[in-house]
C-alpha atoms as an extended CHARMM CRD file, in Angstrom:
* protein
*
       251  EXT
         1         1  MET       CA             61.0690000000     -101.7610000000      112.0770000000  PROA      1               0.0000000000
         2         2  ASN       CA             59.5100000000     -101.3240000000      108.9780000000  PROA      2               0.0000000000
         3         3  ALA       CA             60.2090000000     -104.6130000000      107.2760000000  PROA      3               0.0000000000
         4         4  SER       CA             58.2190000000     -107.3990000000      105.2050000000  PROA      4               0.0000000000
         5         5  GLU       CA             60.6500000000     -109.4650000000      107.2070000000  PROA      5               0.0000000000
         6         6  PRO       CA             62.5910000000     -109.3830000000      110.9480000000  PROA      6               0.0000000000
         7         7  ASN       CA             65.9500000000     -108.3750000000      109.7880000000  PROA      7               0.0000000000
         8         8  THR       CA             65.4200000000     -107.3750000000      106.2440000000  PROA      8               0.0000000000
         9         9  THR       CA             63.8540000000     -103.6460000000      105.2890000000  PROA      9               0.0000000000
        10        10  HSD       CA             63.6430000000     -101.5410000000      101.9930000000  PROA      10              0.0000000000
        11        11  PHE       CA             65.9100000000      -99.6520000000      100.5460000000  PROA      11              0.0000000000
        12        12  GLY       CA             63.6310000000      -98.6460000000       97.5700000000  PROA      12              0.0000000000
        13        13  TYR       CA             61.7680000000     -101.9470000000       95.7710000000  PROA      13              0.0000000000
        14        14  ARG       CA             65.3610000000     -103.9910000000       97.2510000000  PROA      14              0.0000000000
        15        15  GLU       CA             64.8160000000     -106.0770000000       99.7550000000  PROA      15              0.0000000000
        16        16  VAL       CA             68.0150000000     -105.7440000000      102.1440000000  PROA      16              0.0000000000
        17        17  PRO       CA             69.4010000000     -106.9160000000      105.4480000000  PROA      17              0.0000000000
        18        18  ALA       CA             68.3850000000     -104.1840000000      107.9600000000  PROA      18              0.0000000000
        19        19  GLY       CA             72.1170000000     -103.3760000000      108.8980000000  PROA      19              0.0000000000
        20        20  ASP       CA             73.2200000000     -102.1850000000      105.6390000000  PROA      20              0.0000000000
        21        21  LYS       CA             70.3940000000      -99.7590000000      104.5190000000  PROA      21              0.0000000000
        22        22  GLN       CA             71.9030000000      -96.8980000000      106.5180000000  PROA      22              0.0000000000
        23        23  LYS       CA             75.1950000000      -97.5420000000      104.4720000000  PROA      23              0.0000000000
        24        24  LEU       CA             73.1840000000      -97.1480000000      101.0920000000  PROA      24              0.0000000000
        25        25  VAL       CA             71.4680000000      -94.1220000000      101.7670000000  PROA      25              0.0000000000
        26        26  GLY       CA             74.4620000000      -92.6940000000      102.7560000000  PROA      26              0.0000000000
        27        27  GLU       CA             76.3940000000      -93.6500000000       99.4300000000  PROA      27              0.0000000000
        28        28  VAL       CA             73.1560000000      -92.2570000000       98.1250000000  PROA      28              0.0000000000
        29        29  PHE       CA             73.3530000000      -88.7130000000       99.4240000000  PROA      29              0.0000000000
        30        30  SER       CA             77.0010000000      -88.5980000000       99.3340000000  PROA      30              0.0000000000
        31        31  SER       CA             76.9440000000      -88.9720000000       95.9540000000  PROA      31              0.0000000000
        32        32  VAL       CA             74.0920000000      -86.3220000000       95.1380000000  PROA      32              0.0000000000
        33        33  ALA       CA             74.9630000000      -83.9110000000       97.9530000000  PROA      33              0.0000000000
        34        34  GLY       CA             76.8130000000      -81.6270000000       95.5490000000  PROA      34              0.0000000000
        35        35  LYS       CA             74.2920000000      -81.0300000000       93.2430000000  PROA      35              0.0000000000
        36        36  TYR       CA             70.8480000000      -81.6070000000       96.2060000000  PROA      36              0.0000000000
        37        37  ASP       CA             69.7140000000      -77.9390000000       95.7960000000  PROA      37              0.0000000000
        38        38  LEU       CA             69.8850000000      -77.9300000000       92.1290000000  PROA      38              0.0000000000
        39        39  MET       CA             68.3500000000      -81.4720000000       91.4730000000  PROA      39              0.0000000000
        40        40  ASN       CA             65.7130000000      -80.0910000000       93.9070000000  PROA      40              0.0000000000
        41        41  ASP       CA             64.7350000000      -77.0490000000       91.7580000000  PROA      41              0.0000000000
        42        42  LEU       CA             64.5900000000      -79.5580000000       88.3210000000  PROA      42              0.0000000000
        43        43  MET       CA             62.7250000000      -81.6760000000       89.7210000000  PROA      43              0.0000000000
        44        44  SER       CA             59.8280000000      -79.9230000000       91.3890000000  PROA      44              0.0000000000
        45        45  LEU       CA             60.4970000000      -76.9960000000       89.1230000000  PROA      45              0.0000000000
        46        46  GLY       CA             61.2760000000      -74.7160000000       91.8650000000  PROA      46              0.0000000000
        47        47  VAL       CA             58.3950000000      -75.8060000000       94.0160000000  PROA      47              0.0000000000
        48        48  HSD       CA             59.9770000000      -77.6980000000       96.9800000000  PROA      48              0.0000000000
        49        49  ARG       CA             60.6960000000      -73.9080000000       97.8230000000  PROA      49              0.0000000000
        50        50  VAL       CA             57.1530000000      -73.0300000000       98.5710000000  PROA      50              0.0000000000
        51        51  TRP       CA             56.5400000000      -76.3150000000      100.7150000000  PROA      51              0.0000000000
        52        52  LYS       CA             59.4480000000      -75.6140000000      102.4910000000  PROA      52              0.0000000000
        53        53  ARG       CA             58.0920000000      -72.0610000000      103.2900000000  PROA      53              0.0000000000
        54        54  TYR       CA             54.9250000000      -73.1670000000      104.2840000000  PROA      54              0.0000000000
        55        55  PHE       CA             55.9790000000      -75.4170000000      106.0880000000  PROA      55              0.0000000000
        56        56  VAL       CA             58.1850000000      -73.5340000000      108.4110000000  PROA      56              0.0000000000
        57        57  GLY       CA             55.8130000000      -70.9200000000      108.3630000000  PROA      57              0.0000000000
        58        58  THR       CA             52.6520000000      -72.6350000000      109.3430000000  PROA      58              0.0000000000
        59        59  ALA       CA             55.0410000000      -74.4460000000      112.5390000000  PROA      59              0.0000000000
        60        60  ARG       CA             54.5830000000      -73.7790000000      115.7120000000  PROA      60              0.0000000000
        61        61  VAL       CA             57.3770000000      -71.8250000000      116.8910000000  PROA      61              0.0000000000
        62        62  ALA       CA             58.1990000000      -68.5570000000      118.8780000000  PROA      62              0.0000000000
        63        63  LYS       CA             61.6690000000      -65.9940000000      119.1000000000  PROA      63              0.0000000000
        64        64  GLY       CA             63.9940000000      -67.5230000000      121.1330000000  PROA      64              0.0000000000
        65        65  ASP       CA             62.3900000000      -71.0960000000      121.0880000000  PROA      65              0.0000000000
        66        66  ARG       CA             65.1900000000      -74.1850000000      120.1370000000  PROA      66              0.0000000000
        67        67  VAL       CA             64.9000000000      -76.4660000000      117.3040000000  PROA      67              0.0000000000
        68        68  LEU       CA             66.4190000000      -79.6700000000      115.9490000000  PROA      68              0.0000000000
        69        69  ASP       CA             65.8380000000      -79.6030000000      112.2080000000  PROA      69              0.0000000000
        70        70  LEU       CA             66.9010000000      -83.7660000000      111.4370000000  PROA      70              0.0000000000
        71        71  ALA       CA             67.9100000000      -84.7210000000      107.9800000000  PROA      71              0.0000000000
        72        72  GLY       CA             68.4950000000      -80.9120000000      107.3860000000  PROA      72              0.0000000000
        73        73  GLY       CA             70.7890000000      -81.7750000000      104.7520000000  PROA      73              0.0000000000
        74        74  THR       CA             71.6470000000      -78.6180000000      102.2750000000  PROA      74              0.0000000000
        75        75  GLY       CA             70.1350000000      -76.2140000000      105.2020000000  PROA      75              0.0000000000
        76        76  ASP       CA             67.5340000000      -74.2640000000      103.3540000000  PROA      76              0.0000000000
        77        77  ILE       CA             64.6670000000      -75.5380000000      106.2200000000  PROA      77              0.0000000000
        78        78  ALA       CA             67.6070000000      -74.3370000000      109.0630000000  PROA      78              0.0000000000
        79        79  ALA       CA             68.2430000000      -71.1970000000      107.6150000000  PROA      79              0.0000000000
        80        80  LEU       CA             64.0360000000      -70.4030000000      107.6270000000  PROA      80              0.0000000000
        81        81  LEU       CA             63.8170000000      -71.4780000000      110.8230000000  PROA      81              0.0000000000
        82        82  ARG       CA             66.7120000000      -69.5380000000      112.3920000000  PROA      82              0.0000000000
        83        83  GLU       CA             64.6140000000      -66.6110000000      110.7800000000  PROA      83              0.0000000000
        84        84  ARG       CA             61.6570000000      -67.1950000000      112.9480000000  PROA      84              0.0000000000
        85        85  VAL       CA             63.6470000000      -68.1340000000      116.2880000000  PROA      85              0.0000000000
        86        86  GLY       CA             65.6360000000      -64.9520000000      116.0280000000  PROA      86              0.0000000000
        87        87  ASP       CA             68.5580000000      -63.9750000000      117.6950000000  PROA      87              0.0000000000
        88        88  ALA       CA             67.8660000000      -65.3430000000      121.1100000000  PROA      88              0.0000000000
        89        89  GLY       CA             67.0690000000      -68.2930000000      119.9400000000  PROA      89              0.0000000000
        90        90  GLU       CA             69.0050000000      -71.7140000000      118.3860000000  PROA      90              0.0000000000
        91        91  VAL       CA             68.8040000000      -73.7480000000      115.3570000000  PROA      91              0.0000000000
        92        92  VAL       CA             70.3340000000      -77.0920000000      115.6270000000  PROA      92              0.0000000000
        93        93  LEU       CA             70.4450000000      -78.8030000000      112.5550000000  PROA      93              0.0000000000
        94        94  GLY       CA             70.5910000000      -82.6930000000      112.4860000000  PROA      94              0.0000000000
        95        95  ASP       CA             71.6420000000      -85.0490000000      109.6610000000  PROA      95              0.0000000000
        96        96  ILE       CA             73.2640000000      -88.3040000000      109.6350000000  PROA      96              0.0000000000
        97        97  ASN       CA             75.4670000000      -87.9290000000      106.4200000000  PROA      97              0.0000000000
        98        98  GLY       CA             78.3530000000      -85.7720000000      106.6380000000  PROA      98              0.0000000000
        99        99  ALA       CA             78.8360000000      -84.2810000000      103.1840000000  PROA      99              0.0000000000
       100       100  MET       CA             75.4610000000      -83.3910000000      103.3260000000  PROA      100             0.0000000000
       101       101  LEU       CA             75.8470000000      -81.5690000000      107.1620000000  PROA      101             0.0000000000
       102       102  ARG       CA             79.2270000000      -79.6850000000      105.3570000000  PROA      102             0.0000000000
       103       103  VAL       CA             77.3800000000      -78.8650000000      102.2160000000  PROA      103             0.0000000000
       104       104  GLY       CA             74.4730000000      -76.9580000000      104.7280000000  PROA      104             0.0000000000
       105       105  ARG       CA             77.2720000000      -75.3340000000      107.1000000000  PROA      105             0.0000000000
       106       106  ASP       CA             79.3020000000      -74.1860000000      104.2990000000  PROA      106             0.0000000000
       107       107  ARG       CA             76.2040000000      -72.7940000000      102.0340000000  PROA      107             0.0000000000
       108       108  LEU       CA             74.7180000000      -70.9590000000      105.3210000000  PROA      108             0.0000000000
       109       109  THR       CA             78.3480000000      -69.8660000000      106.5150000000  PROA      109             0.0000000000
       110       110  ASP       CA             78.6270000000      -68.1450000000      102.9940000000  PROA      110             0.0000000000
       111       111  ARG       CA             74.8400000000      -66.5390000000      103.1210000000  PROA      111             0.0000000000
       112       112  GLY       CA             76.3770000000      -65.0650000000      106.5320000000  PROA      112             0.0000000000
       113       113  LEU       CA             74.3050000000      -67.2160000000      108.5800000000  PROA      113             0.0000000000
       114       114  VAL       CA             76.9080000000      -68.1000000000      111.6390000000  PROA      114             0.0000000000
       115       115  ARG       CA             74.9680000000      -66.5890000000      114.8680000000  PROA      115             0.0000000000
       116       116  GLY       CA             72.1880000000      -69.6300000000      116.4590000000  PROA      116             0.0000000000
       117       117  LEU       CA             73.1400000000      -72.4510000000      114.6460000000  PROA      117             0.0000000000
       118       118  GLU       CA             74.5250000000      -75.6820000000      115.5900000000  PROA      118             0.0000000000
       119       119  TYR       CA             75.5650000000      -78.5190000000      113.6080000000  PROA      119             0.0000000000
       120       120  VAL       CA             75.5270000000      -82.0830000000      114.5690000000  PROA      120             0.0000000000
       121       121  GLN       CA             76.0960000000      -85.4120000000      112.7230000000  PROA      121             0.0000000000
       122       122  CYS       CA             73.2100000000      -88.0880000000      114.1120000000  PROA      122             0.0000000000
       123       123  ASN       CA             71.0690000000      -90.8020000000      113.7190000000  PROA      123             0.0000000000
       124       124  ALA       CA             67.4910000000      -89.9770000000      113.8130000000  PROA      124             0.0000000000
       125       125  GLU       CA             67.3760000000      -93.1030000000      115.8060000000  PROA      125             0.0000000000
       126       126  THR       CA             69.4600000000      -92.4830000000      118.6700000000  PROA      126             0.0000000000
       127       127  LEU       CA             69.0810000000      -88.7840000000      118.9770000000  PROA      127             0.0000000000
       128       128  PRO       CA             72.0640000000      -87.3240000000      121.1950000000  PROA      128             0.0000000000
       129       129  PHE       CA             69.9750000000      -85.0360000000      123.0680000000  PROA      129             0.0000000000
       130       130  PRO       CA             68.3360000000      -85.1270000000      126.8560000000  PROA      130             0.0000000000
       131       131  ASP       CA             64.9670000000      -85.5830000000      127.2160000000  PROA      131             0.0000000000
       132       132  ALA       CA             62.8960000000      -82.5960000000      126.8590000000  PROA      132             0.0000000000
       133       133  SER       CA             65.8270000000      -80.6560000000      125.0110000000  PROA      133             0.0000000000
       134       134  PHE       CA             63.6020000000      -78.8780000000      122.0350000000  PROA      134             0.0000000000
       135       135  ASP       CA             60.6820000000      -76.6630000000      120.9270000000  PROA      135             0.0000000000
       136       136  LEU       CA             60.1000000000      -78.0520000000      117.9480000000  PROA      136             0.0000000000
       137       137  VAL       CA             61.5540000000      -80.8530000000      116.0370000000  PROA      137             0.0000000000
       138       138  THR       CA             61.1090000000      -81.0090000000      111.9060000000  PROA      138             0.0000000000
       139       139  ILE       CA             62.5420000000      -83.4500000000      109.2330000000  PROA      139             0.0000000000
       140       140  ALA       CA             61.5720000000      -82.2680000000      106.0260000000  PROA      140             0.0000000000
       141       141  PHE       CA             62.3120000000      -85.2880000000      103.1830000000  PROA      141             0.0000000000
       142       142  GLY       CA             64.4090000000      -87.5320000000      105.4790000000  PROA      142             0.0000000000
       143       143  LEU       CA             62.3750000000      -89.8960000000      107.2070000000  PROA      143             0.0000000000
       144       144  ARG       CA             61.7790000000      -92.0270000000      104.6440000000  PROA      144             0.0000000000
       145       145  ASN       CA             65.3720000000      -93.1910000000      104.2650000000  PROA      145             0.0000000000
       146       146  VAL       CA             65.3040000000      -93.9230000000      108.1340000000  PROA      146             0.0000000000
       147       147  THR       CA             65.5150000000      -97.5640000000      108.3580000000  PROA      147             0.0000000000
       148       148  ASP       CA             63.8770000000      -97.2760000000      111.5840000000  PROA      148             0.0000000000
       149       149  LYS       CA             60.9740000000      -95.0480000000      111.1900000000  PROA      149             0.0000000000
       150       150  ASP       CA             59.3320000000      -95.9600000000      114.9420000000  PROA      150             0.0000000000
       151       151  ALA       CA             62.3150000000      -95.7220000000      116.5340000000  PROA      151             0.0000000000
       152       152  ALA       CA             63.0280000000      -92.0120000000      115.2670000000  PROA      152             0.0000000000
       153       153  LEU       CA             59.4030000000      -91.0770000000      115.8090000000  PROA      153             0.0000000000
       154       154  ARG       CA             60.0240000000      -91.6580000000      119.0520000000  PROA      154             0.0000000000
       155       155  GLU       CA             63.1930000000      -90.1660000000      119.7370000000  PROA      155             0.0000000000
       156       156  MET       CA             61.9650000000      -87.1360000000      118.4250000000  PROA      156             0.0000000000
       157       157  ARG       CA             59.2840000000      -87.5490000000      121.1680000000  PROA      157             0.0000000000
       158       158  ARG       CA             61.6330000000      -88.1810000000      123.8250000000  PROA      158             0.0000000000
       159       159  VAL       CA             63.7120000000      -84.5360000000      122.4080000000  PROA      159             0.0000000000
       160       160  LEU       CA             60.5700000000      -82.2560000000      123.0500000000  PROA      160             0.0000000000
       161       161  LYS       CA             59.3940000000      -80.6610000000      125.5490000000  PROA      161             0.0000000000
       162       162  VAL       CA             55.7530000000      -80.8020000000      126.6600000000  PROA      162             0.0000000000
       163       163  GLY       CA             53.8800000000      -78.9570000000      124.2870000000  PROA      163             0.0000000000
       164       164  GLY       CA             56.2220000000      -78.5550000000      121.8450000000  PROA      164             0.0000000000
       165       165  GLN       CA             55.7060000000      -80.0200000000      117.9400000000  PROA      165             0.0000000000
       166       166  ALA       CA             56.7140000000      -82.4640000000      116.2320000000  PROA      166             0.0000000000
       167       167  ARG       CA             56.7000000000      -81.8420000000      112.6060000000  PROA      167             0.0000000000
       168       168  ILE       CA             57.1230000000      -83.7310000000      109.0520000000  PROA      168             0.0000000000
       169       169  LEU       CA             57.4340000000      -83.3250000000      105.2600000000  PROA      169             0.0000000000
       170       170  GLU       CA             57.2080000000      -85.7530000000      103.3750000000  PROA      170             0.0000000000
       171       171  PHE       CA             56.5350000000      -87.3280000000      100.1500000000  PROA      171             0.0000000000
       172       172  SER       CA             53.3760000000      -88.8050000000      100.5140000000  PROA      172             0.0000000000
       173       173  GLN       CA             50.4930000000      -91.0700000000       98.3710000000  PROA      173             0.0000000000
       174       174  VAL       CA             48.6890000000      -89.1480000000       95.7620000000  PROA      174             0.0000000000
       175       175  THR       CA             45.1430000000      -88.3650000000       96.3220000000  PROA      175             0.0000000000
       176       176  ALA       CA             43.7200000000      -87.5420000000       92.5090000000  PROA      176             0.0000000000
       177       177  ASP       CA             43.4600000000      -90.6870000000       90.4890000000  PROA      177             0.0000000000
       178       178  TRP       CA             43.4000000000      -88.8850000000       87.1270000000  PROA      178             0.0000000000
       179       179  PHE       CA             46.8610000000      -87.6570000000       88.3670000000  PROA      179             0.0000000000
       180       180  ARG       CA             49.1500000000      -90.9570000000       88.9810000000  PROA      180             0.0000000000
       181       181  PRO       CA             49.9670000000      -91.6400000000       85.6920000000  PROA      181             0.0000000000
       182       182  LEU       CA             51.4900000000      -88.8660000000       85.3430000000  PROA      182             0.0000000000
       183       183  TYR       CA             53.4790000000      -88.7340000000       88.6310000000  PROA      183             0.0000000000
       184       184  ASP       CA             54.5790000000      -92.0900000000       87.6480000000  PROA      184             0.0000000000
       185       185  PHE       CA             55.8370000000      -91.2210000000       84.7280000000  PROA      185             0.0000000000
       186       186  HSD       CA             57.9110000000      -88.0710000000       85.8560000000  PROA      186             0.0000000000
       187       187  SER       CA             58.9310000000      -90.1030000000       88.8930000000  PROA      187             0.0000000000
       188       188  PHE       CA             60.3960000000      -93.1020000000       86.9080000000  PROA      188             0.0000000000
       189       189  GLN       CA             61.4480000000      -91.6900000000       83.5790000000  PROA      189             0.0000000000
       190       190  VAL       CA             61.9320000000      -88.4470000000       83.5950000000  PROA      190             0.0000000000
       191       191  LEU       CA             63.9760000000      -87.8470000000       87.3760000000  PROA      191             0.0000000000
       192       192  PRO       CA             66.3870000000      -90.9630000000       86.6310000000  PROA      192             0.0000000000
       193       193  ARG       CA             67.2910000000      -88.6190000000       83.2230000000  PROA      193             0.0000000000
       194       194  LEU       CA             67.5160000000      -85.4210000000       85.1980000000  PROA      194             0.0000000000
       195       195  GLY       CA             69.6970000000      -87.3940000000       87.7340000000  PROA      195             0.0000000000
       196       196  ARG       CA             72.2410000000      -88.5890000000       84.7700000000  PROA      196             0.0000000000
       197       197  LEU       CA             72.1330000000      -85.3450000000       83.0540000000  PROA      197             0.0000000000
       198       198  PHE       CA             72.7310000000      -83.1090000000       85.8000000000  PROA      198             0.0000000000
       199       199  ALA       CA             73.7800000000      -84.6310000000       88.5790000000  PROA      199             0.0000000000
       200       200  HSD       CA             75.6360000000      -87.8230000000       86.9170000000  PROA      200             0.0000000000
       201       201  ASP       CA             73.8280000000      -90.3640000000       88.7850000000  PROA      201             0.0000000000
       202       202  ALA       CA             70.4330000000      -91.7480000000       87.7480000000  PROA      202             0.0000000000
       203       203  GLY       CA             70.3210000000      -94.7220000000       90.4400000000  PROA      203             0.0000000000
       204       204  SER       CA             70.3630000000      -92.3170000000       92.9200000000  PROA      204             0.0000000000
       205       205  TYR       CA             67.5050000000      -90.6860000000       91.6570000000  PROA      205             0.0000000000
       206       206  GLN       CA             65.4350000000      -94.0840000000       91.2120000000  PROA      206             0.0000000000
       207       207  TYR       CA             65.8090000000      -94.9330000000       94.3440000000  PROA      207             0.0000000000
       208       208  LEU       CA             64.1900000000      -91.5290000000       94.9240000000  PROA      208             0.0000000000
       209       209  ALA       CA             61.3950000000      -92.6650000000       92.8940000000  PROA      209             0.0000000000
       210       210  GLU       CA             60.9070000000      -95.5950000000       94.3350000000  PROA      210             0.0000000000
       211       211  SER       CA             61.4440000000      -94.6840000000       98.4940000000  PROA      211             0.0000000000
       212       212  ILE       CA             58.5910000000      -92.8730000000       97.9590000000  PROA      212             0.0000000000
       213       213  ARG       CA             55.9320000000      -95.3410000000       96.6580000000  PROA      213             0.0000000000
       214       214  LYS       CA             57.8180000000      -97.5380000000       99.7720000000  PROA      214             0.0000000000
       215       215  HSD       CA             57.0040000000      -94.7890000000      102.3340000000  PROA      215             0.0000000000
       216       216  PRO       CA             53.6040000000      -94.9920000000      104.6660000000  PROA      216             0.0000000000
       217       217  PRO       CA             50.6380000000      -92.9800000000      102.9000000000  PROA      217             0.0000000000
       218       218  GLN       CA             49.5170000000      -90.4130000000      105.3090000000  PROA      218             0.0000000000
       219       219  ASP       CA             46.9770000000      -92.5010000000      107.7260000000  PROA      219             0.0000000000
       220       220  ALA       CA             49.8700000000      -94.8180000000      107.8870000000  PROA      220             0.0000000000
       221       221  LEU       CA             52.1870000000      -92.2040000000      109.3310000000  PROA      221             0.0000000000
       222       222  LYS       CA             49.7530000000      -90.5970000000      111.0580000000  PROA      222             0.0000000000
       223       223  ALA       CA             48.9770000000      -93.8700000000      113.0410000000  PROA      223             0.0000000000
       224       224  MET       CA             52.5370000000      -94.4650000000      113.5480000000  PROA      224             0.0000000000
       225       225  MET       CA             52.9620000000      -90.7760000000      115.2040000000  PROA      225             0.0000000000
       226       226  GLU       CA             50.0140000000      -92.0750000000      117.2030000000  PROA      226             0.0000000000
       227       227  ALA       CA             51.9170000000      -95.2820000000      118.3840000000  PROA      227             0.0000000000
       228       228  ALA       CA             55.2970000000      -93.4660000000      119.3150000000  PROA      228             0.0000000000
       229       229  GLY       CA             53.0320000000      -91.6270000000      122.4910000000  PROA      229             0.0000000000
       230       230  PHE       CA             51.7650000000      -88.0210000000      119.9640000000  PROA      230             0.0000000000
       231       231  ALA       CA             48.9380000000      -86.5690000000      120.9660000000  PROA      231             0.0000000000
       232       232  ARG       CA             46.4900000000      -84.2610000000      118.3810000000  PROA      232             0.0000000000
       233       233  CYS       CA             48.3080000000      -86.1120000000      115.5120000000  PROA      233             0.0000000000
       234       234  GLY       CA             46.8910000000      -84.6170000000      111.9820000000  PROA      234             0.0000000000
       235       235  TYR       CA             47.9520000000      -84.1290000000      108.2250000000  PROA      235             0.0000000000
       236       236  ARG       CA             47.8190000000      -81.5670000000      105.7510000000  PROA      236             0.0000000000
       237       237  ASN       CA             48.0690000000      -82.5760000000      101.9880000000  PROA      237             0.0000000000
       238       238  LEU       CA             50.3630000000      -80.2770000000       99.7460000000  PROA      238             0.0000000000
       239       239  ASN       CA             49.5820000000      -80.3490000000       95.5700000000  PROA      239             0.0000000000
       240       240  ALA       CA             46.8930000000      -83.2640000000       95.3690000000  PROA      240             0.0000000000
       241       241  GLY       CA             49.1070000000      -85.4630000000       98.1380000000  PROA      241             0.0000000000
       242       242  ILE       CA             52.2870000000      -84.7900000000       96.2410000000  PROA      242             0.0000000000
       243       243  VAL       CA             54.0100000000      -83.9640000000       99.6940000000  PROA      243             0.0000000000
       244       244  ALA       CA             51.9800000000      -83.6540000000      103.5930000000  PROA      244             0.0000000000
       245       245  ILE       CA             53.1080000000      -82.0570000000      106.7330000000  PROA      245             0.0000000000
       246       246  HSD       CA             52.1920000000      -84.1350000000      109.1870000000  PROA      246             0.0000000000
       247       247  THR       CA             52.0160000000      -82.5100000000      112.6750000000  PROA      247             0.0000000000
       248       248  GLY       CA             52.3400000000      -83.6680000000      116.3490000000  PROA      248             0.0000000000
       249       249  TYR       CA             52.4670000000      -82.6050000000      120.1100000000  PROA      249             0.0000000000
       250       250  LYS       CA             54.2830000000      -83.9390000000      123.2230000000  PROA      250             0.0000000000
       251       251  ALA       CA             51.5490000000      -83.9860000000      125.7860000000  PROA      251             0.0000000000
């Protein structure tokens, strides 16, 4: 478990009992579910959509594949994956938070996306799927909120077919020294104010900024993937390391 003590873990910069983090994270996402996409656009000036398209566009996936998108939230990654797998494929959108899952299902349904999509409320640490169930497993902007990241990585590998790919899109460590003060100002001064103004919730966006800083940096996450049993692990930084895409395979 990613914790400074055996029975505690981090919730942002706070140290909390490990058993409490899931509930605290759930409260954050239940609070922001209705404004989640709007806030993503405001926080990133729309760049998050480019990151996600690149993330899916460079994934190893083919027509007819079965894909699991963890922490699928409001369904934007699932919609892009649905295009890739076609009518013969299937995308399972999994999220631990019921409010986020409902928003995702409703938005995809409103777009006419029904066939080939399944919705499962599940914990990434204990996935309710048999071994070797999926050709691709993705998680975008969700791993940092998982209490036991090592367990989640092992589960992602378990449910992959041999030769299948796991992909993680996540905020990471900025690589340019000159950019860090600007990024910190945006994270800790601008984001909470945007949250207060548009989502009526500054605290959740303060947590967002803190959770990014507590997430393992690029090389550490790569090492965690290797320890979980993934082969051919690697990562690619986007926008000076604001986010990174990590990839591993089940050998």
